[in-house]
N, C-alpha and C positions, 0 to 999 in steps of 0.2 A: 619207217615209212610203210604205207599200206601196200595193197596188192597190185599196183600198176605194173610193176616189173615182173610179177610172177606169171608164167605161162599157164595156159589151161591144162587141166589134168586130162588123162585119156578118156575118162568117163564124162567129164564136163562137156567135151566137144560133141558128145552124142546125146546127152540126156538133160541138158539144162532147160527143160521145158518150163521156163519161168512163168510166172503168173499170167499165162495166157488165159487163165480162167478167171480173170478179174471181172467184176460185174460191169455190164454195159447199161447205158441209159435207156436204150430201146430194147424191149423184149424181156427185161429182168425186173422182177418186182422190187420196188423201192430203190431203183438204181441211182437216183439223184442223191439220196442220203448216203448211200454207200460210197458214191464218188467223193463226197465231202470227207468221209472217213479216210479214204485212200490218200487224199491230199494231206491230211494230218500225218499219216504214216511217212509219206515222202518228205515232209518238212521236219521229220524227227520230233514231232510233238506227241510222243508216246503217252505222256501223262494225261492227255485229253482223249485218247482213243476209247477207253472203256465207256466213258460217259456218252461219247458220240455213237458207239455201237448200240447202247441201250435206247437211244433215240431212233436209230435206224431199224432195229428189229424188235417188234414189227414196225412198219408193214413189210420190210424185207424178211425173207425166210431166216429162221434162227441159224440154219446151217451156213448161210452166207456170212453172218457175223462171226461164227466160229472160225471160218476160213480166214477172214480178215484179221482176227485176233492172232492167228498163227503168222500171217504175213507181217504184222507189226513186230512180233517177237523176232522174226528172222531179220528184219531191217535193223533192229536193235543190235543183234549179234554182228551184223555187217560193220557197225561202227568200231568194233574191237574184235575182229574175228579170231585172234589168237586166244582170247579168253574163253574158258569153258564154263563160266559162272552161270550162264543162262541155259545151258544145254539140256539139263534134266527137265526143267519146266517146259522148255520149248518142245522137246520130244513127247512129253506127256500130253500137251495141248494138241499137237499135231495128230497124235494117235486118236484122241477123242474126236477131233474134227473129222477125220477120215471115217471113223465108225459111224458118226451121225449122218454123213453124206451117203455112205453105203446103205444105211438103213432107209434113207429117203429114196434111193434108186430102187430098192426092193418094194417100197410102198407104191411108188409112182414111176414105173419103168418107162413110161411113154412121155415123161416130162423132161424136156431138154435142160431146164434149169438144174435139175437134180444131178445130171451127169456133168454139167458145167462146173458146179461147185465141188463135186467130187474131185475133178481134176485140179481145181484151185486149192483143195485141201492137201493134195499130194505135192504140189509144186514147191513150196518152201522147204518141205522135208527133203526132197531130192537135192536141192541146192545145199542144204546143211549136210546131207550124207556125203556129197562130193567133197565139200570142204573138210570133212572129218576123215576122209579116206575110205569110206564104206562103199566101195565101187560096185560090188555085186548087188547090194541092196538098192543102191541108187539106180542101177540099170533096170532092175525089175520094177521099181516104183515109176520110173520114167515111162516104161511101156504101159503101165496102168493109166498114166496121164494121157498118153496118145489114144489109147482105147476109149477112155471116157470122153475125150474131145470129139473123136470120130462119131461116137453115139449121139452126142449133143448136136453135132452139125447135121447128122442124118435126120434128126427130129426137127431141127430148126436151123436151116442154112443161113438165117440172118444174123446169127451170133458172131459178129465180126471179130471179137476178141479171141474167140476160140480158134479162128484161122491163124491168129498170131502164134498160138501155142503149137499148132500143127506145122506152121512154117518153120518154127525153131527146130522141131524134130527133123523135118526134111533137110534143113540146112546142115545141122550138126552131124546127122547120120551120114551125110555125103562127105564132109570135110574131115571126118575123124581119121586119125592116124591108124596105121595097120593094126596096132595092138587093140585099139578100141573097136575096130571093125571085126576083129576076131571075137571079142567079147560079145558084140552084137549078134554075130552068127551063132555063138555058143548058146545065147539065150533066145534064139529064134526071133530076133527083133527085125522089123522091116527095114529096108534100105532107105536112102534119102535122095534128094535132088537139090543141089545148092541153089541153082538159079530159081527154081520154082519156090523153094523155101524163102529166099530173100524177098521175092515178089509178094508172097503171101503175107510176110511180116510187115512190109511197107504198106501194103493195101489195108491191112487190118489196123495198123497204127494210124493211118490217115483217115480211116473211116470211123474210128472210135473216139469217144470223149474221155473215157476213164483210164484206159490202159496207156495213154500216151507217155506219161512219166516213166512207168515201168518199162515200156517198150524202148524208150530212148536209152535207158540205162543198159538194157540188154543189147541193143543194137550197137552201142559204142564199143562193146567188147568184140563184136563181130568185125567192126571196122578196124579195130586195132590188131586182132589176132590173124584174121584171114583175108580181109579185103585190102589190107595194106593202105588204108586211108585214114591216118591219124588226124588229119585236118577235120574230116567229117565227125570223127569221134569227139574231137574237142568242141565242135559246134554243138553237138548233142549235150555234152556235159555243161557247156556254158549256158544253154537254155534251161537245163535242170537247175543250175545254181541261181539263175535269175528268178525262176518260179518258186524255188524252195531254198531261199538263202539261209534259213535257220538250220539246215542240215549240213554239218561240216564235211560229210563224205564227198559231196560233189566237188567242192573246191580242193580237197585233198587229191582227188583223182585228176583234176585239171593240172595241179602242180606236178604230179607224177608223170602224166602224159607229156607235158612240156619237156621234162627232163629225159625220160627214158626213150620216147618215140621221136620227138622233134629236136632233141638235144639243144633246146633253148634254155640255157641256165638262167639268164636274167628273167625270163618270163616265169620260170618255175619259182625263182626267188620271190618275184612279185606276188605270185599266188599265195605262197606261204605267208608272206607279210600281211596280205589282206586277211587271211584266216586268223592270224595272230591278233590283228587289230579288232576283228569282229569278236573274238573270244574275250579280249580285255575290256571291250565296251559292253559285253553281255548281249551282243546281237546274234548269237548263235546258240543253239541248244547244246547241252553237254560241253559247256565252255571250258571247263578244266581239262577235259580230255582233248578238246580241240587245241587249247593252248600248248599242251605238251607235244602233240603231233606236229603243230606248226613250228615249234622251236627245234624239234629234231630234224624236220625237213629243211628248215632254214639253215641250220648248222651244216647239213650235208651240202647245200648249194654254195654257201660261203666258202667252205673248205675246197670245193671243186673249182672255185674262182680264185684260189690262192689268197683268201682272206681268212686264214686259219685262226688268227687271234680273235677275230670277231665270232667265228664259229665256236670257239671255246667259251666266250661269254654266254652264248645261247645254251650251251650244254651245261654250264655251271648253274644257270637259272633252272634248268630241268632238275638237276640233282638237288638243288635247294628246296624244290617243291616236294620231293619224296613222293612222286605220284603213284597212285594205285592203278591208274589207267592212263594210256593204253597198257595192255598186259605186257609186262616185261620192260616198260619204258625206262625205268631207272637203270636197269642193267644195260640197255641199249645206249643210254646217254653216257654211261661210264666207258663202254666199249669205244664209242666214238671219241670220247675224251682221250683215251689211251692213244689212239691213232693220231689225233691232232697234236698231242704233246710230243709224240715221237717225230712228227714232221718238223716240229720246231726245235728238236734237239734236246728236249726236256725229258730225258730217259727216266729219271727218278719219279717224276710225276706220272709218266706213262705207265710205269710198272704198277704204281699204286692204283691207277685207274683200272688197269686190266684186272688186278686182284679184286677190286671192288665190283667189277662187272661179274666176275665168277661168283662172288658171294651173293650178289643181288639177283642173279638169274633164277627164274622159277624152276621148280623141280623138273618140268618137262622140257626145259632148255629150248624155248622157242627161237627160231631163226638161227640155231646153232651158236648162240651167244658165247657159251662157255668154250666151245671149240675155237672160235675166232680169238677170244681173249687169251687162251693158252698159246695159240700161234703167235700172238703179239708178244707174249712173254718170252717165247723161245727165240724169236728173230728180232734182234736189235737192228735199227736202221743204220745206214752209213753216216757216221757223225760228220764227215766233211760235207756231204750233200745237205744234211740238216742245217749245218752252219751257214751254208750259202743261201739256202731258202730263207733262213731267219734274217740274214743280212739284206736280202731283197725286200722282205716285208718291212724291216726297220727303215730302209731307205725310202720306201713308199710312204710310210707314216710320217717321216721327216718332211717329205715334200708336202703332204697335207697340212702340216703345221707351219709351213713357210720357211723351214730350215733348209734353204736350197743348197748351200755348200755341203752340209752334212749329207743331204740326199744324193747329190752328185757323187760324192766320195764313196758312200756305201753301195750305190747302184753300179758304179763303175767297176768296183771290185767284184760284185756279184755277177755282173755280165761277163767279165773276163773269166771267172771261174766256171760259169755255166753258159757258154755262148749259144747253146742250142735251146735255151729256155725262152720261149716267146714272151711269157709274162714279164720276166726280168728285163728282157730287151726293150719291151714297150715302156716299162717304167723308167728305164734309163733314158730313153729318148724323151720322155715327158720331162724328166729332170733337166736335160740339156736345153729343152725349149724354155723352161722356166729360168735357166741361167743365161739365156740369150744366145746360146750356141746353136743356131739353126742349121749350120752346115753339117756338124756332126750328127745332130738329131735326124736330119734328112737321110744321112747315110745309114743310120741304124734302122730307120723305118723302111727304107728301100730294101734293106736286107731282110727285114722281118716279113714284108708282104710277098717277097719273092721266094721265101724259104719253103722247102718241102721236107716233111709233110706240112700242110697248111696249118697255120696257127689257129687256135680255138676261135670260134666266131666272136665271142665276147671281147677278145683282144683285137681281132682282125679289123672289125668295123671301126673301133676307136683309132687304130693305127692309120687306117686310110683317111679318117677325118683329120688327124694331126698332120699327115703328109699333105693333104689338100690345103690346109691352112698355111703350111710353110710355102708351098709353091705358089699359092695365091698371093701371099705377101711378097714373093719375089717377082710377081707380075705375070706368071704363067697361068692365065685364066683357063685355057683349054685343058691343061692337065688337072687343074683344080676341079673343074666340072667332072672330068672323068673319074677322079678319085671319090668325089662326093657321091656320084652315081653308084659306084661300087659299094661304098659304105652303106648307103640307104637300102641296098638290095640284099644285104647279108642277113639271112635268117639266123636268129640267135645272137645277133650283135647287141652291144650295149644299147638300151633304148635311148639314153641321152645322146649318144653318138649318132644314132640313126635320125633322131629328131634334128640335131644340128646339121647333119648332111642335107636333110630335106629343106630346112630353112635356107641354107646357103645356096642350094640349087635354085630355089625360087628367087632369091636375091640376085644371083648372077644371071639367070635367064631374063629377069625383068630389066636388069642393067643393059643387057644386049639389045632387048627390044626397044628401050628408050633411045639407044644409040643408033637405031636404024638398021641393025642387023636382023634380018627376018628369015630365019630358017629353023627347021625342026631338029633340035639337038639329038633327039632319040634316034633319028634315022640317018643323020649325016655325020655325027661325031665319029671320028676314026679312033678306035681303041688301040692302045698299044698292045704288043704281044703279051705283056704281063697281065693286063686286065682281061684280055681275051682268055688266057689260060685260066685265070681265076674264075671267070664266068663258066667255063667248061667244067671246072671242078665242082662248082655249085650245082650244075645240072647232073 
C-alpha cells in the first residue's frame, strides 16, 4: 500500500511548498489553457499533456509550460513513488525549467509572472528531493521558492495562488519538529506561523480556480498529520476522486485513510474494491498498476477482518500477474502470502512464499521486504493458535454453505479454545442462531459486547444487531431499540449491519407511532449501563 501510513519527514514539514506557483486565471497570461492542462495532470492523463502544452504555449509563456511539464512528471512519480525509473528524466527537466525561469527573472525582474513560475519550477523538485531523502538540498530549494513567491507578491499582490505557497511555508515552518527547526536555523530560513499559514492557504484555495485540486491534496496531508481532522482530509480526497476519477491515487489514499486514521476496515475494503472494479473495467488510467495496488490493499483488509483465505485468493492473483508495477509488488504479494499461510497453519507454503519474496525483492529492498521475509522464516507461528484460527474460519465457511451442524461443531471447539477471540465468538453465536439456539446465542453475544477490551468495530456492530434481533423476537422491544441504536452509531461497523440497524429502528419507531405511543426515543430512552459504557468508549 502507498504512503498514507507513512509520517512526514523532518524536511517535508518545513519545505513542502507544493505547487503554490500554479497558474491563475486572472493576472497570468494564458491561464485558462494552462488550467486545462492542470486538470489533465490531476486526472493522470499524462499521455495528453504534451499536446495540450503545445496548444497552451503560446499564448502562455514558454516557461509556464516547462514548469507544468515537470509537475506532470512529478505526479507520474507519485503513482509509484518507490520506483526510480523516472527520476533521471524528471531531474533533468526540472533543472532545465528552473534555468529557463531564472533567465526570465533576469530579463524582466519587475514581472511578477517570472518569479511566480520560478517558484513553480522549484516546487515539484523540492517534493522529489524530500521523497528521495535529499534533505539539505530540499531545504535550500524550499527557501528559493519562498523568496520567489515573496517577490512575485510584492510586484502583484493579486496572485492568490502565490499566497497558498507562502501559507504552506508559514504553516510547516511552525509545526516542524525540533530536528527540522534546527535545520531551518542552520540554513538561516525564516520562522513560521501555523494559524496564519492555514488561513492563507484556505483563502488562496477558495479564491483561485486552478490550484484547487493541488491545494486539496496538500491540505489533506495537513489535516491528517497536524490538525488531527481525518474526516476533513477524507472529504478533500473524496472531492478529488469525484473530479478526477481516472487517477487511481486519490481512491488509494481514501482506502488508506479509512484504515490507518479512521480504523474503518469495511470502508477501506469498499474503496479497494471500487478501485479494482474501475481497473478491470478500464475506467481508470494505469489500470494494471491500479489493479495490483487494489488487490494488495484488499488482501490486507480481508486478512485484518479474519478472512485470510480470501486474502490469499487476491494475493495469488497478483503473483499470477507477475506485475512490473507498482515497484516491488510481486515481492510484497509473496511476503503477504507468507504471513497469510502462517496464520492458517500452512507452514510449508509460508516458507516457500517468504523465500519467493526474498528472491523477487528489488535490489534496493523497498519497504524492508527482505528483512520482513527473513523474520518470517526465522519465527514460526504457534501451531495450536493457527489450528484454532483455521477451525474458526472453516466453521464460518460451513455456515455460509448452510452446513449448520458442521459449523456449530467447528465453531464450538474454536470458541472453547480461544474464548478471548471476539471474531470466533461472534461466528459461534451466528451459528447458534442458525441452529435455532437463541438462548445460548444471546449468552455469547452478551459476553461479547460486554468484553474489555472492546471487540473490533466490524464485529461489534454485527453483534449488537444479532442481539437486537434476538431480544426483539423475545418481545423486548425497548432493549432491541437500544441495541439497534448502538449498532447504527458504531463507526467502522459492518455496513450491512448498520443498514439493518437503521431499517429496524425506523420500523420499530413507526410501529410505536401507529400504536399511539408519542415520545422522542432519542431523549427519553434509558440506556443500560452496558450501552452507556460503550458510548463512553466511542467518545
